[in-house]
VOPAGU-2260 file (C-alpha; in pm, 1 decimal, decimal comma):
REM VOPAGU-2260
SITE   aa  ch    i         X         Y         Z
SITE  MET   A    0   14065,5    8454,3   14389,6
SITE  THR   A    1   14024,8    8223,4   14682,7
SITE  SER   A    2   13688,1    8144,1   14837,4
SITE  THR   A    3   13660,0    8112,5   15211,8
SITE  THR   A    4   13384,1    7852,7   15172,9
SITE  GLN   A    5   13521,4    7525,4   15039,9
SITE  VAL   A    6   13234,3    7345,3   14867,6
SITE  VAL   A    7   13394,8    7035,7   14713,4
SITE  GLY   A    8   13319,2    6735,2   14932,8
SITE  ARG   A    9   13043,1    6920,8   15119,5
SITE  ARG   A   10   12663,0    6909,8   15115,9
SITE  PHE   A   11   12425,2    7204,7   15121,8
SITE  LEU   A   12   12048,8    7248,9   15132,4
SITE  PHE   A   13   11931,8    7471,0   14848,2
SITE  ASP   A   14   11583,6    7584,1   14950,1
SITE  PHE   A   15   11372,6    7761,3   14688,9
SITE  GLY   A   16   11051,3    7723,6   14893,0
SITE  PRO   A   17   10848,0    7436,0   15037,2
SITE  THR   A   18   10804,0    7258,5   14702,5
SITE  ASN   A   19   11156,0    7311,6   14566,0
SITE  GLN   A   20   11429,0    7186,7   14799,9
SITE  TYR   A   21   11745,8    6999,5   14705,7
SITE  GLU   A   22   12058,8    6867,7   14872,9
SITE  MET   A   23   12358,7    6967,0   14663,5
SITE  HIS   A   24   12672,6    6756,8   14712,9
SITE  PHE   A   25   12972,7    6898,4   14530,2
SITE  THR   A   26   13167,0    6579,8   14457,2
SITE  ALA   A   27   13446,1    6745,2   14253,1
SITE  ASP   A   28   13524,9    7078,1   14088,0
SITE  ASP   A   29   13306,4    6960,3   13799,0
SITE  GLY   A   30   13080,5    6710,1   13978,5
SITE  LEU   A   31   12747,0    6765,3   14150,4
SITE  ASP   A   32   12501,6    6517,7   14302,2
SITE  VAL   A   33   12153,4    6661,4   14351,8
SITE  THR   A   34   11912,4    6477,5   14582,0
SITE  VAL   A   35   11548,5    6586,8   14571,3
SITE  ILE   A   36   11404,4    6680,9   14908,7
SITE  ALA   A   37   11086,0    6835,2   14761,9
SITE  ASP   A   38   10993,0    6888,0   14395,6
SITE  PRO   A   39   10655,6    6861,9   14221,2
SITE  GLY   A   40   10809,4    6664,1   13932,2
SITE  TYR   A   41   11032,9    6413,4   14114,3
SITE  PRO   A   42   10988,1    6186,1   14416,7
SITE  SER   A   43   11178,6    6274,6   14732,5
SITE  GLY   A   44   11513,5    6095,5   14737,2
SITE  THR   A   45   11564,3    6107,0   14360,0
SITE  LEU   A   46   11938,0    6140,8   14291,6
SITE  ASN   A   47   12072,9    6312,8   13980,9
SITE  THR   A   48   12443,3    6341,9   13898,1
SITE  PHE   A   49   12564,6    6625,4   13678,9
SITE  THR   A   50   12885,3    6746,9   13522,8
SITE  VAL   A   51   12898,2    7118,2   13599,3
SITE  THR   A   52   13103,4    7422,5   13512,6
SITE  ARG   A   53   13190,1    7637,7   13813,4
SITE  THR   A   54   13319,0    7993,2   13765,4
SITE  GLU   A   55   13427,5    8198,5   14063,6
SITE  VAL   A   56   13302,2    8556,8   14023,4
SITE  ARG   A   57   13452,0    8673,5   14352,8
SITE  PRO   A   58   13537,4    8493,8   14676,0
SITE  ASP   A   59   13230,8    8287,9   14781,8
SITE  LEU   A   60   13027,7    8388,6   14472,9
SITE  TRP   A   61   13002,1    8127,4   14198,0
SITE  MET   A   62   12826,4    8086,6   13864,2
SITE  VAL   A   63   12745,1    7715,9   13822,8
SITE  THR   A   64   12592,0    7576,5   13503,3
SITE  TRP   A   65   12491,5    7238,1   13366,7
SITE  THR   A   66   12271,4    7059,7   13117,2
SITE  GLU   A   67   12043,8    6781,1   13239,1
SITE  PRO   A   68   12134,7    6483,3   13017,7
SITE  ASP   A   69   11791,4    6315,9   13032,8
SITE  THR   A   70   11591,9    6625,9   12931,3
SITE  GLY   A   71   11838,2    6867,3   12771,0
SITE  ASN   A   72   11718,7    7134,9   13016,6
SITE  THR   A   73   11978,9    7393,6   13110,9
SITE  VAL   A   74   12037,4    7519,8   13463,5
SITE  SER   A   75   12233,4    7827,0   13570,6
SITE  HIS   A   76   12295,7    7913,5   13935,4
SITE  VAL   A   77   12449,5    8215,5   14097,8
SITE  GLN   A   78   12557,0    8083,5   14438,4
SITE  ASP   A   79   12651,4    8341,3   14703,8
SITE  PHE   A   80   12787,3    8136,2   14993,0
SITE  ALA   A   81   12880,6    8450,1   15192,2
SITE  ALA   A   82   12518,9    8571,5   15191,7
SITE  GLY   A   83   12360,7    8224,5   15191,0
SITE  THR   A   84   12162,6    8307,0   14876,3
SITE  VAL   A   85   12117,0    8127,3   14544,1
SITE  TRP   A   86   11947,2    8233,4   14221,5
SITE  THR   A   87   11860,3    7986,6   13947,5
SITE  ASN   A   88   11743,6    8010,0   13588,4
SITE  ILE   A   89   11612,5    7690,7   13431,3
SITE  THR   A   90   11498,4    7626,1   13075,6
SITE  ASP   A   91   11245,4    7345,6   13026,9
SITE  LEU   A   92   11270,4    7231,8   12665,7
SITE  ALA   A   93   10955,9    7015,8   12673,2
SITE  SER   A   94   10720,4    7292,7   12788,4
SITE  GLY   A   95   10915,5    7595,6   12668,2
SITE  ALA   A   96   10899,9    7733,7   13024,1
SITE  PHE   A   97   11173,6    7944,0   13179,2
SITE  TRP   A   98   11195,5    7952,5   13558,0
SITE  ASN   A   99   11366,2    8210,4   13777,9
SITE  LEU   A  100   11391,2    8122,9   14146,2
SITE  ARG   A  101   11567,3    8269,9   14448,0
SITE  GLY   A  102   11649,2    8068,1   14756,9
SITE  THR   A  103   11876,1    8007,7   15050,8
SITE  ILE   A  104   12190,3    7799,6   15099,1
SITE  THR   A  105   12240,2    7613,1   15427,4
SITE  PRO   A  106   12538,1    7385,0   15502,5
SITE  ARG   A  107   12439,7    7025,8   15591,8
SITE  PRO   A  108   12624,7    6781,8   15812,7
């Protein structure tokens, strides 16, 4: 399979609503920098770097997963670049919460 949207080296806004917005910079096939734009738990501008696993489901549809090293929380995304839609599932080990969010994907300059 070959995606038409090349993500490595590019930045995207992942917008899950006014209090959950992130710039995702795919630095390598297994590298992701996440900069907080808006999040109730982190100041704007916070940068987190993750090692990720990316699995192409079909062209422009990816499953992307990672574990946050500081918290042990797990994150799973289904990223549909063709439709501009992202779904995420996040486990929060400290609280026992499980979040399911849907948002949009917008390329950034």
